[in-house]
N, C-alpha and C positions, 0 to 999 in steps of 0.2 A: 695515389690519384685523390682518395678521400682525404687525406691532409691538406692537400692544395683546396680542395673546394671550401674545407672548413675553416682555413686560417690564411686562403691566399698567397698568390707567389710575388717575387720579385722576377725582373727579367734576368735569364741567364740561369734560374735555377736549377734547369735541366733545359734538354734540346727544345728549342720554341718554345720555352716559357715566356710570356709578357707578364709584365705587371698588371694584377689582378686582385678585386679584395674577395675575401673569403665570406663565408656565410655570417661568421661571428660580426665581423666588420661592417656589414650590410646591415645588422641587425641591432646594430648601436641605439641604446635607449629602449629596444623594444622585446620581444618575446621569441625564442629559437625553439622549435619542436624539433627534438630527436627522436625516432622510432628506430625500432630494434637495434639498440645499441650492442645488444650479443653477439651481431655479426659482424662488429668492427673487427677490424685485424689486432692481433695482439701488441703488434707496435704500436698503435694507434690509442687504443684505451689507456695507457700511462700519459699520453700527450693532453687527449681531453679532462682528465682527472685533475693533471697539472694546472689546465684553464681553471676549472671549476672551483680549484682552491683558491687559486692568485689571481685569478680574472686578468691575467696577463698569458701571452704567447708570441710568437715569434713566426711571420710568414715563411715560406718556405725559401729558403734562399736569402734571406731576410740577413740584415746584420744589426738590429736593435728589437729591443721588446718592446710589445706593444701591449695597451691596456684597454680594456673594453667595460661597459656597462650592459649587460646583457642577462635579461631572464633566461633561463634552460629549462624546458620542461620535458623529460624523457620517461 
């Protein structure tokens, strides 16, 4: 669930999923404050690290890589 909130979803990614923007996409050009990163699941941590290194991400169920310009404060 946190992955869909951070990166967004595409319609059909899972049962009942609709096309939705994630926090990263909504914060485009601004700052995203993330708290308690130590409580992220072990599966989500490398995805977030990959975003922080490359500034690119995939929406859940997406078929293309997306890029963003967001300052992250953790």
